[in-house]
N, C-alpha and C positions, 0 to 999 in steps of 0.2 A: 428677549422677554422684557428687559428693563425698558428698551426703547418703545415697545408696544404699549407698555403701561403709561409711559410719559406722554405718548401721542393721544392715548385715550383720555388723558386728564390734562389738557393744556390749560394754563392759567398764569396768573401773575401773583406773587406774594403780596401780602398787605403792604401798603406804603410805609407802615411803621417799622418794617424790617430793614430799613436802610442800614448799610454797614459803614457809612461815611463816618469820619472822625468828627464828631460834633458834640456840642453841648446839647443834651437832649432837651433842655428847656427852650432852646432856640430852633430846634429842628423843624423844618418846613414840611408841609404836606401838600401834594398837588392832586387835584381830581379833575377829571375831564370836564365836568359841568360847572366848575368853579375857578378854573385856572385863568389868571389874568395874562393877556398878551404882554410879552416882555418888551416889545418895541414901544418907544416913547411916542410913536405915531398913532397908535390905536387908542380907542376910548371905550371899548367894550370887552366883555368876556367872550371867549371862543364859543361857549355854549349858546350865547345869544347872538353871535356874529353871523352875518349873512355870507359865510365863506366856508369852504371846505378846509379844515385844518387838522393837523396831527401834532400832539404834544408829547414830550418825553422829559420826565424829571431824571436826575442822575440815577435814581433807583431803577426806573424803567429801562434806562440804557443798559445798566448792569444786568438786570433780569432777562433782557432779551438778547444779551451778548452782542450789543452793538458797540463796537470798539472804534470805528472810524466812520466817516460820512458814507463810504462805500457800502457799509453794512446796513444802511437805511433802505437799500433795494428790497422791494416787496414788503418791508415792514411799514411802509407808507403806501397807500393805494396809488397805483399808476406812477410810482417813482422808480426810476431805473438809473443806476450809476454803475456802468460796467467797469470791470477791472481789465484795462488794456495792457497791463504788464509794465506800466511806467507812470510816474506821477505827471510827466509832461502832458499826458492826455487823460484828463479826469473830467469828462463831461457828465452833466446831470440832465436827465429827461423827465419831464412831468407832463402827463396827458399828451404825450407825443411831441411835445415841444422841447427842443434841445439843440445843441450844436457841438459837433465833434471836432471841427478844425479851426473855428474862429471864435470871436467873443462869445461868452456864455449866454444862454437864454434863460437861465435860472439864477437868481441873485443869491449871494452868500454874505451874511453879516456876522461878525464875531465881536461881541461887546459893542454893538452898533457901528462897527468899523466895516466899510465895504471892501470886498475882495473882487477884483476885476478880471484876474487871469485864471483860467481853468486849472493850470498846473499847480495852483496852491489850494485847490478845492478838496484834496484828499487829506483830511485833518483828523488827527488823533483826538478822541473825545474823553480822555481820562479825567480831565479837570473841568468838564462841563457840568454846570449846575442845571441847565435847562436848555432844551432844543425845541423849536417849533418849525413846522413846515406849513406854509400857506400855499394852497394849490390854486392854480389859475392865474391869469394876469394880475399883477400888483403894481402896474405902472403908475397909477395915480399917486401913490405914496412913495414908490421906490424907483421909478424911472426906467431907464433904458435896458437893463438886464433882467427884467422881471416878467417877460412874456409868459414863461411857464409857471413861475411861482417864486417863492422866497424861502430861504432857510435861515433862521436866526439862531445863533448860539450865544449863550451867556455863561461865562466862567464863574467858578465858585468864589464866594466872598469870605474873607476872614471874620466878618461879623456873624456869619452863620456856621462856621466850622472852626475847630481849634485842634491843636496838636499836630502830630506828624504821622503820615501814612506811608508805608513802604509796600510796594507791590512787585512781586517777582513772578515771571512766567517762563515756562520751558515746554518744548514740544518736539515732535518729529520734524524733519527737514531743517534741523538746526535752528528751530524757533527758540529764541530766548530774549527776554527783555527785563529791564529793571526801571523803577520809577520811584522817586522820593518826592513828596509834597509836604510842605509845612504851612500851617495857618497860625498866625500870631497876632495878638492884639497889643499895640503899644500902650493904649489907654482905652477908655470907653468910647473915644471919638476917632480912633485911627487904628489901622491894622494892615497886615500884608499877607499875601499868598505867594509862595515861591515854590516852583517845582522844576525838577530835571528828569530827563528820561534818556534811555538808550534802548534800541530794539535791533535785532538782527534775525535774518533767516538765510539759509544757504541757497534758496531757490527751489522751485518745484519740478523743474524739467531739465533734461540733459541735452546739450548740444553734442551730437555724436561725432561731428567732424572735429571739434576742438577738444572733445573729451572733458567737458566741464559743465557745471551747473549754470544755467541762465536764470536771471531774475534774482540773483542774490541782492539782499537789501540790507543796508546799514542806515539807521535813522537816529539821530541824536538832537536834543534841543531842550529848551526850558521856557517857562512861562511865569509871569509875575502879575500881580494886581495889588496896587497900593490904594486903599480905600480910606477916605476921610469923611467924617460926618461931624463937622464942628457945631452944627445946630440942627434942629428938627426940620428947618426949612431948606438947608443947603447941604449938598454932598458933592464929592469929587472922586473920580477914579482914574488913576493912571495905570494902564495895562499894556502888556506887550508879550510878544513871543519871538523866539529865535529858533529856527529849525534847519538842520543840515541833513540832507539825504543823498545817499549814493546807491545807484542800482546798476548792476552789470548785466548787459545782454537783454534781449527781448525774446520771449518764447514763441517766436513766429516760425511756423513750418509750412512746407508745401502741402496743400490740401489734397490728400490722396483718396478721399471718400471712404476712409477706413474707420468708421464708427467714431468720429470726432477724436481721432488720435493722430494729428499731424506730426511729422518728423522734423525736428529742428536740426539743421546741418549747415549753417552758414559759417564762412571761414574767417571773418575778421571780427576782432573783439569790439563789442558795442557797449556803451555805457551812458548813464545819465547822472548828472550832479546838480543839486539844487541847494541854494542858500537863500532863506527868506526870513525877513525880520519885519514885524509889524508892531507899531506902538500907537497908542491913542489916549486922549484926555477927554473924559466925559464929565460935564458939569450939569447939575440939576438944581433948580431952585423951585420950591413948591410953596404955594399959598393955599388957602381954603378953596379958591376958585380957578387957579391956574397952575400949570406945570410948564416950566421953561427948561429946555434941554439944549446943550451945545456939545457936539462931538467933533473933535479935531483928530485926524489920523494921518499916519505916514506908513507906507509899505515899500520896502526895498527888496528886489528880487534879482538874483543872479543865478543863471543856470547854463549848463553846457550839455550838449548831446552829441555823441558820436555814434553813428549807426550804419551798419552794413546794409545799404538800401536795397540791394538785390536779394538778400537773405538766401543766397545760394553758396555752394562751395567754391564757385568761381569768383574771381575779383572783377566785378563789372562797375559797381557804383559804391561810393562811400561818401557819406554826408556828415559834416560837422556844423553845428549851430551853437552860437554863443549869444546869449541875450541878457540885457540889463533893463530893469524897470524901476522907475521912481514914481510913486503915486501919492499925491496929497489931496485930502478932501476935508471939507468943512460942512456941517449941517447944523442948522438951528431950527428948532421946533418949539411951537407955543401951542398948547392945547388946553381945553377946559378940564377942570379937575373937580368941579362941584357935582353933587348928585342931583342933576336936573334933567328934565326931558330933552333939552337942547344940548347937544354936544358938538364940538368942532375942533378942528386942528388946522393950523397953517404952518408953513415951513419953507425954508430955502436950502438948496443944496448946490455946492460948487466943488469941482475937482480939476486937477491937472495931472495928466499921465504922460510920462516921457519913456519911450522904448527905444533902445539901441540894439540892433540885431545884425549879426554877420553870419551868412550861410555860405559855406564852401562845399561844392559838390565836385568830387573827383571822379571823372570818367576814366577809370583805370585802363580799360581796353583802348580807348581813344587817345590816351596820353595827354589829356588836358584838364584843367580845373576851371570851374566858374566861381568867382568870388563876388558875393553880393552884400552890399552894405545898405541897411535901412535905418532911417532916423524918423520916428513917428511921434508926433506930439498931438495930444488930444486934450481939449479943455471944454468944460460945460458948465452951465448954470441952470438951475430950475427953481421954480416956485410953485407951490401946491396948496390946495385947500380941500378939506372934506367936512361936511356937516351932516348931522342926522338929527331927527326929531322923533322922540318916542311918545307913544300914546296919542298919536295924531288921529283926531276924529273919534277913534274907539280905543279902549284899553288894549294894550299889547301890540298895536300897530306902529311900526317904525319905518320911516322913509329916510334915505340918505343919498347924497350926491357928492361928487368930487370932481376936481379938475386939476390938471398939472400942465405947465408949460415948460418944455425942455428945449434949450438952445445949446447946440454943440458944434464945434468946428474941429477939424482934423487936418493935419498936414503931414506929408511924407516926402522925404528926400531919398531917392533910390539911385545908388551908384554901383553899377556892375563892372566886373573885369573878367577878361579871359586870360588864363595863364597857361602857356605851353612852351615848347622848346624855343620859340621865337621871343619869349619874354612876356611882360604884362601889357595887355592891350585893353584900353578903356572901351566899354560898350556904351550903348545909348542910355544916359541918365534921365531920370524923371523927377520933377518937382510938382507934386499934386496937392490940391487943397479941396476939402469937402466941407459943406455947411449943412446943418440939419435944423429944422424947426418943427416941433410937433406938439399938438394939444392931445392930452391923454385923459379922456373923461371916464367916469364910472357912476352908475346909479344902482340902488338896490332897494328892496322892500322886504320886510320881515314881519311875521305875525306870531306872537307868543299867546296861544289860547290858555295856557297854564304856565306856571313858573318852570316847569320841566319839559316844555315842548316848544320847538321853534320851526316854523315854515318860512322859507325865504326864496327869493329870486333876485338875480342880478345880471347886469349888463356891463361889461367892462372892455376897454380897448387895451390891446397889447402892442408894444412897439419896440423895435430894435434898429439901431442906426446901421447904415452901410459902412463900408470900409475898403481897405486896400488888400489885394491879394499879395502874399509874399513871393509867389513864383508865377511868372507869366512871361510869355514871349510875343504876345500879340496885344496891341494897344487896347482893343475892347475888353480884354481880360484884366486890365490893371485895377479896376474898381468894381464894386458891386453895390446895388441900391439897398435902401432900408427895406424891412419887411414889417408888416403890421397885421393885426388880427382883431376880430371881435369875438368875445367870449360870452356865451349865454348859459346861465347856470341856475338850477333850481335844486333845493334840498330840504331835508327834514332832519331834525335832531330831537332826541327825547331821552329821558331817564325814567325808568319804570321801577315799581316795587321798591321804593326807597333807595333808588340808585343801584339796585342789584343788576339791572340790565341797562346799558347805554348804547344807543344806536345813533349813527351818523351816516346818512345816505345822500348822495348827490348825483344829479344827471347834468351833463355838460355838452355843449356843442361849440366848436370854434371854427370860424370862417377866416381863412388865412390867405393873405396876398403876398406875392413876391417872396416866398420862402427862400432863404439862402441855403442852397444845397451844394454839397461837394460834387465836383465833376472831374473825371479823369479824361483829359483831352488826348485822344489817340494820335494827334498830330505832333505831340511832343514826344521826344525820345530821351529818357523814358517818360511815359505818361506821368504827369504831375498833378496833384490835386489842386484845383482852384475853386473858388466860390463863384457860383452863378445864381441868378434869381429864377425860380420856376414861376409858373403862372398863378394858379389858385389851388389851395389845399384845404382839407377839412379834417378835423379830429372830433370825434364824438364818443361818448362812453358813459360809464357809471362808476361809482365808488361806494363802497360799503365798509363801515367799521362797526364791529359789535364787540362789546366787552360785557361779560356777565360773571356774577359771583353766585353760583348755585348753592355752594355751601361755604362754610367758614374756611379761609385761607386757600380757596380755589377760585381762580378767575379764568374764564375762557376768553381769549382775545383773538378775533378774526379780522384781518385786513384783506380786502379784495378790490382790485381795479381792473376794469376792462376798457381798452382803447382801440378804436377803429380809425386809424389815421391813413388817409390816402391822398394822392395827387388827383384832384378833380379836373385840372387842366394844366398839362405840362408837356409841351412839344419841345423836345430837346434840340432837334434840328429838322430839316425838311424830311428826313427819312425815319426819324425816331420819335414816337409819341408814347409817353409813359402815363397818359391820363387813365385814371382808374387803378393805377398800381399802388401798392402799399408803400408808405414812406419807410426807408431803411432804418434799422437800429431801434425800432419801436416795438416792444413786446405787446402782443394783444392782451395778455393776462399777467397780472402780478397778484400773488396770493401768499399770505402768511398766516399760519395758525400756530400760536405760541402758547405754551403752558407752563405754569409753575405751581407745584404743590409743596406746601411747607409742613414738615413734621416736627413736632416738639420732641425733645429727647431729654431723658433724665439719667442717662448712662454715665454722666460725668465727663466723658470725652468731648462732648459737644452739647450745646444748647438746643439747636435745631438743625434740620437737614432740609435743603431745598432741592427739589427735583424739577428739572426743566427739559421740556421736549419741544421742538420747533420744526414745523414743516414750511418750506418755501418753494413756491412754484413760479416759474417764469417762462413766457413764450406764448405762441411761437413769434418769431420775428424774421424779417427778411434782411439780407445784407447789402443789397444794392437795388437800384431803381428797376432793373429788369425783372426782379422778383424770381430769378431763376434758382437762387440758392437761399436757404433759410435754416435757421435753427429751430427745431421742433420744441414744443413745450417740454421742460425738464423739471425734475424735482430734487431738492436738496434737504437732507434731514440733519439737524444739529441737536445736540443734547449736552446737558451740564448737570452735575451733582455738586452742591456746595455744602460744606460742613462749617457751622458757625460755633464759636466759643467766645462768648462776650462780643467784643468788637473785632475779633480775629476771624479769618475765614480761609478755607482751602477749597478750591474748586477743581474738579476734573471735567474736562470738556472735550467735545468732538465736533468737528465741522464736516459736512458732507460725509457722514459716517458710513454710508453705503457706497461711497466712491462712484457717484454718478458721473458719466462722461458726457461732456457738452462743450461747445465752443463759445467763447465770449467775443470773438472778433473774426471777421473775414474781410480781406482786401486784395487788391491786385498791385503787383509791382513787377517790372521787367517782363511783362507778358505772362506771368504765372499768378495763380491764385493761392493765397496763403491764409492760414487760420492760426488762431491762438486757442489752446485748450484751456478749459476751466480748471481751477485748482483741485487736486485730488483730495482724498480723505486726509484729515490732519487731526492729531490728538495732543493734548497737553494738560498741564496743571498751572493754576494760579495760586499764589500765596499772598495774602494781604495781612499786614501787621499794623496796628495802630499804637502809637506810643503817646 
């Protein structure tokens, strides 16, 4: 009955009900039609921007129970971030564009620092002040990894929050976590945010062969932000985070077509460990007419994976992978800051990424091991410019153009060995080099007939560099080519009845060449995933966001996306043609209906009670190019009740409360088809204390 009531009245509480530890005189409020893009590269508000965008303040993240980037699935139209059972594989898809096995096609920035590896995309959002998702190609301002879009995260500042927050959580499946965050000002011009966390879960599924839980997770880390504002014109922020994660096993079982309930029964212990640290310095200098920004960042990544590659009770294959990454980047941006019709931004970006990887594959039955050493160095530099002119010819008409030049080079040294009873035998080494040069343009036009309405259209190019396959046995499979796309988009945004209703609607069409697709070559034993380029693909669809406040303290929030992504020309070989088939891993529909209704209380035990109900729908989607197997559309129901007393709160929550059965992954290995089941119903409580 409670769930029915919650779903009947979906909404979001007033922005003024934020439970963060803050000096209320400094508390910020964010509204869809007034929010300023947090990136230093943009010069306009989302409401007037010719772009499909979704915004989340810290309050909205909490109210929608979005705890990590994976929880953004369906809460943003046409965004899908599946849970593949391990952080090592955390791809993001937007509008059908994404990448499961190589470099990401959706960019991620935290405090303006770029993240290049998908394995670090699964981020806890506890200390995030603001999150934005820009859908569609953003290559003109962001470059190589922005074919599908961009996710920007900004952590909280000690200038906006004060005190100490303690948050404790517990639930079934051994879910428990603790987090402590402190915001302190040293003076009116300097302050620091420091946080630490630990989270654990026992895992959601059983390995019946080993008689143990798989997917156990331990996650610990900390984050800091040192903020300086010595003058009104200059500010500096030194921020960083360090996270250690350990996950045992993978919940992959043979697909037995038994209502999305694969049985996990492999015999060898599998695990994944990750240590990642990121730090960056952001400098800002502001005048009445200009904003100059410099962001310098470093990210170090160390991870290890040991995996029973056959996922069976027999000992056939076992793989160990050890990787190290060092990433250094620098970006300098100068943009206009005056309130004039002409707005512009220019910038330059450079990076250097070094990856060292060792992959050992043990062929247990054949009594030999392959040992492969990779040393990959990638460096790039880019310059970009974007201009827009408002009230051109007529009031409300804006025209904008942009261009970016990307130059990139990559080299890889590959040294393989075979180890058997005869000893260590060197195999054929390779030393390869790739160079890429690309112009990435964009143009748009928008018209604001009133201050609360915007019509727009845009054309933008998307681009992603080529690269090297980690596993290959034939020379043509050693490298793959770049892919590119042209994105055509039109949309409408409005706020009606004194912003009681806000609507954001977009139509898009993407023409896509040389898509980088995963291919299991049957000539290899076992078949191994390699990247190849398909011919031509297309993705088209629509996106709708509606937020309404029909009565006080009630907001109805709907997010819906439809994507039709197909291979228009893809001849895999002389005998296999996938033209007209749907692109794998892309849900046709994403839907979210979230509601929060806040009740005031005078009972003395609490000040107010917030009821949240959420419906999420995803699918259908195909798992491979043949389109033989697919996951049908499925629905998940979440709910939460929160009791507030001053700045303290207690929440009781449930996820997938009706225990829907679905699969999040299907793949082939050792001649078998395997699936991963989606997480079952989980329930728990959160306690938040502010000191």
